[in-house]
C-alpha positions as a LaTeX table, in Angstrom:
\begin{tabular}{lrrr}
\hline
Residue & $x$ (\AA) & $y$ (\AA) & $z$ (\AA) \\
\hline
Met1 & 45.87 & 16.71 & 67.75 \\
Asn2 & 43.63 & 13.86 & 68.52 \\
Ala3 & 41.90 & 11.45 & 66.00 \\
Ala4 & 38.70 & 13.44 & 65.27 \\
Gly5 & 40.78 & 16.59 & 64.59 \\
Thr6 & 42.97 & 14.94 & 62.13 \\
Arg7 & 40.05 & 13.53 & 60.54 \\
Ser8 & 38.27 & 16.52 & 60.15 \\
Arg9 & 41.55 & 18.27 & 59.12 \\
Ala10 & 41.98 & 15.49 & 56.41 \\
Ile11 & 38.48 & 15.83 & 54.94 \\
Ala12 & 38.74 & 19.60 & 54.67 \\
Lys13 & 42.15 & 19.15 & 52.53 \\
Leu14 & 40.36 & 16.45 & 50.52 \\
Arg15 & 37.74 & 19.13 & 49.71 \\
Thr16 & 40.68 & 21.21 & 47.59 \\
Val17 & 41.02 & 18.00 & 45.56 \\
Met18 & 39.21 & 18.59 & 42.26 \\
Asp19 & 38.20 & 16.32 & 39.51 \\
Pro20 & 40.34 & 16.73 & 36.54 \\
Glu21 & 37.50 & 16.34 & 34.30 \\
Leu22 & 34.61 & 18.18 & 36.31 \\
Pro23 & 37.28 & 20.84 & 37.94 \\
Met24 & 34.04 & 22.52 & 39.37 \\
Leu25 & 33.79 & 19.56 & 41.62 \\
Asn26 & 35.91 & 18.17 & 44.57 \\
Ile27 & 36.27 & 14.44 & 45.40 \\
Val28 & 34.23 & 14.89 & 48.67 \\
Glu29 & 31.36 & 16.35 & 46.98 \\
Leu30 & 31.40 & 13.98 & 44.04 \\
Gly31 & 31.32 & 11.11 & 46.36 \\
Leu32 & 34.47 & 9.48 & 45.62 \\
Leu33 & 35.71 & 9.80 & 49.04 \\
Arg34 & 34.52 & 6.64 & 50.74 \\
Glu35 & 36.39 & 6.46 & 54.11 \\
Val36 & 38.88 & 8.56 & 56.24 \\
Glu37 & 40.12 & 6.43 & 59.22 \\
Val38 & 42.79 & 7.92 & 61.53 \\
Glu39 & 45.01 & 5.07 & 63.13 \\
Glu40 & 47.99 & 5.11 & 65.14 \\
Asp41 & 50.18 & 4.16 & 62.08 \\
Gly42 & 48.61 & 7.23 & 60.20 \\
Leu43 & 45.75 & 7.72 & 57.78 \\
His44 & 43.67 & 5.35 & 55.63 \\
Ile45 & 41.96 & 6.76 & 52.78 \\
Thr46 & 39.61 & 4.77 & 50.49 \\
Leu47 & 38.38 & 6.13 & 46.96 \\
Thr48 & 36.07 & 5.04 & 44.66 \\
Pro49 & 36.51 & 5.99 & 41.21 \\
Thr50 & 33.55 & 7.10 & 38.85 \\
Tyr51 & 33.98 & 3.87 & 37.01 \\
Ser52 & 36.89 & 1.31 & 36.78 \\
Gly53 & 38.77 & 2.73 & 33.67 \\
Cys54 & 38.75 & 6.44 & 34.92 \\
Pro55 & 41.45 & 7.88 & 33.90 \\
Ala56 & 41.23 & 10.56 & 36.29 \\
Ile57 & 41.98 & 8.41 & 39.03 \\
Glu58 & 45.71 & 8.60 & 38.77 \\
Thr59 & 45.67 & 12.37 & 39.02 \\
Ile60 & 43.26 & 12.30 & 41.68 \\
Val61 & 45.35 & 9.79 & 43.72 \\
Ala62 & 48.55 & 11.50 & 43.44 \\
Glu63 & 46.63 & 15.15 & 44.43 \\
Thr64 & 45.10 & 13.21 & 47.83 \\
Arg65 & 48.70 & 12.11 & 48.61 \\
Arg66 & 49.98 & 15.59 & 48.08 \\
Val67 & 47.50 & 17.47 & 50.23 \\
Leu68 & 47.54 & 15.07 & 52.98 \\
Ala69 & 51.42 & 14.95 & 53.08 \\
Asp70 & 51.63 & 17.08 & 56.28 \\
Leu71 & 49.18 & 14.96 & 58.05 \\
Gly72 & 51.71 & 12.06 & 58.19 \\
Pro73 & 51.67 & 8.60 & 56.79 \\
Val74 & 48.90 & 7.61 & 54.14 \\
Ser75 & 47.93 & 4.57 & 53.11 \\
Leu76 & 45.21 & 4.80 & 49.76 \\
Arg77 & 42.76 & 2.31 & 48.81 \\
Ile78 & 40.99 & 2.09 & 45.42 \\
Ala79 & 37.33 & 0.40 & 46.30 \\
His80 & 35.58 & $-0.80$ & 43.25 \\
Ala81 & 32.63 & $-2.34$ & 45.65 \\
Pro82 & 30.25 & $-1.23$ & 46.20 \\
Pro83 & 30.48 & 0.56 & 42.67 \\
Trp84 & 30.23 & 4.55 & 42.53 \\
Thr85 & 27.04 & 5.56 & 41.87 \\
Thr86 & 25.52 & 9.21 & 40.76 \\
Asp87 & 23.50 & 9.01 & 44.03 \\
Trp88 & 26.73 & 9.81 & 45.78 \\
Ile89 & 26.53 & 13.44 & 44.18 \\
Thr90 & 25.59 & 16.05 & 46.63 \\
Glu91 & 23.11 & 18.43 & 46.15 \\
Asp92 & 25.64 & 21.11 & 46.14 \\
Ala93 & 27.70 & 19.63 & 43.48 \\
Arg94 & 24.50 & 18.79 & 41.34 \\
Arg95 & 23.89 & 23.06 & 41.47 \\
Lys96 & 27.52 & 23.39 & 40.53 \\
Leu97 & 27.19 & 21.26 & 37.53 \\
Arg98 & 24.26 & 23.03 & 36.28 \\
Ala99 & 26.14 & 26.39 & 36.84 \\
Ala100 & 29.05 & 25.08 & 34.56 \\
Gly101 & 26.51 & 24.29 & 31.85 \\
Ile102 & 26.37 & 20.14 & 32.69 \\
Ala103 & 23.14 & 18.56 & 33.56 \\
Pro104 & 23.18 & 16.42 & 36.58 \\
Pro105 & 21.51 & 12.96 & 36.52 \\
Ala106 & 18.25 & 13.61 & 37.84 \\
Gly107 & 18.13 & 10.11 & 39.83 \\
Arg108 & 17.37 & 6.74 & 39.16 \\
Val109 & 13.48 & 6.98 & 38.30 \\
Ala110 & 14.20 & 9.90 & 35.65 \\
Gln111 & 13.77 & 8.99 & 32.02 \\
Pro112 & 16.09 & 10.21 & 29.22 \\
Glu113 & 13.40 & 12.46 & 28.02 \\
Ala114 & 12.78 & 14.20 & 31.36 \\
Val115 & 16.71 & 15.60 & 31.22 \\
Arg116 & 16.73 & 19.29 & 32.23 \\
Cys117 & 18.58 & 21.81 & 30.15 \\
Pro118 & 21.33 & 23.41 & 32.62 \\
Arg119 & 20.64 & 26.76 & 30.75 \\
Cys120 & 17.07 & 27.30 & 30.51 \\
Asp121 & 15.46 & 24.40 & 32.57 \\
Ala122 & 13.38 & 22.95 & 29.91 \\
Thr123 & 12.63 & 19.43 & 29.80 \\
Ala124 & 12.54 & 19.42 & 25.82 \\
Ser125 & 15.84 & 18.07 & 24.94 \\
Glu126 & 17.37 & 15.32 & 22.77 \\
Gln127 & 20.29 & 13.26 & 23.13 \\
Val128 & 23.03 & 13.96 & 20.42 \\
Ser129 & 25.62 & 11.72 & 21.13 \\
Ala130 & 26.06 & 9.04 & 23.83 \\
Phe131 & 29.50 & 10.29 & 24.38 \\
Gly132 & 30.65 & 13.92 & 25.33 \\
Ser133 & 33.88 & 15.49 & 25.99 \\
Thr134 & 34.74 & 12.43 & 28.80 \\
Ala135 & 32.97 & 8.77 & 28.98 \\
Cys136 & 31.40 & 10.07 & 31.64 \\
Lys137 & 29.23 & 12.61 & 30.00 \\
Ser138 & 26.96 & 12.43 & 27.26 \\
Leu139 & 25.99 & 15.33 & 24.46 \\
Trp140 & 22.45 & 16.71 & 24.46 \\
Arg141 & 20.55 & 19.73 & 22.67 \\
Cys142 & 17.77 & 21.55 & 24.38 \\
Ala143 & 14.66 & 22.00 & 21.96 \\
Asn144 & 13.54 & 24.93 & 23.81 \\
Cys145 & 16.89 & 27.30 & 23.93 \\
Asp146 & 18.70 & 25.35 & 21.19 \\
Glu147 & 21.75 & 24.98 & 23.40 \\
Pro148 & 23.94 & 21.99 & 23.34 \\
Phe149 & 24.75 & 20.97 & 27.05 \\
Glu150 & 26.45 & 17.80 & 28.53 \\
Leu151 & 24.68 & 15.39 & 30.66 \\
Leu152 & 26.87 & 13.60 & 33.56 \\
Lys153 & 25.60 & 9.92 & 32.48 \\
Leu154 & 23.18 & 7.93 & 35.44 \\
Ile155 & 25.72 & 5.35 & 36.78 \\
\hline
\end{tabular}
């Protein structure tokens, strides 16, 4: 198989590697996959974790190695620069987060008071806690439907 074909197969396989803390999202749509290079000596993969202390990265690395094992040698690099940003989350991933009851970050220009409830789409919400079930999420409550929800923090 040629380099382009191998790269396409690798990316397709990497779409099956789900984030352990956001299991509805794979590492491609979450923006963790930075590079896939095919060289004579094998695949060279670069991942960027959501933050430097992310506990999920070990699981993601192990799963990445597992799914790519049949494509030959794999070298995996963790890159912290440029740092991951929520801007790298795809629109499809944002829809999946909303469907799972997690508000995706709206973007760099959004103010906290503009957080949309993933259940009723209202913007009347308030932060309950700066920390949710994981360090990358915060806990909010919708004033319209009175339901709690998590917000993926803007990074």
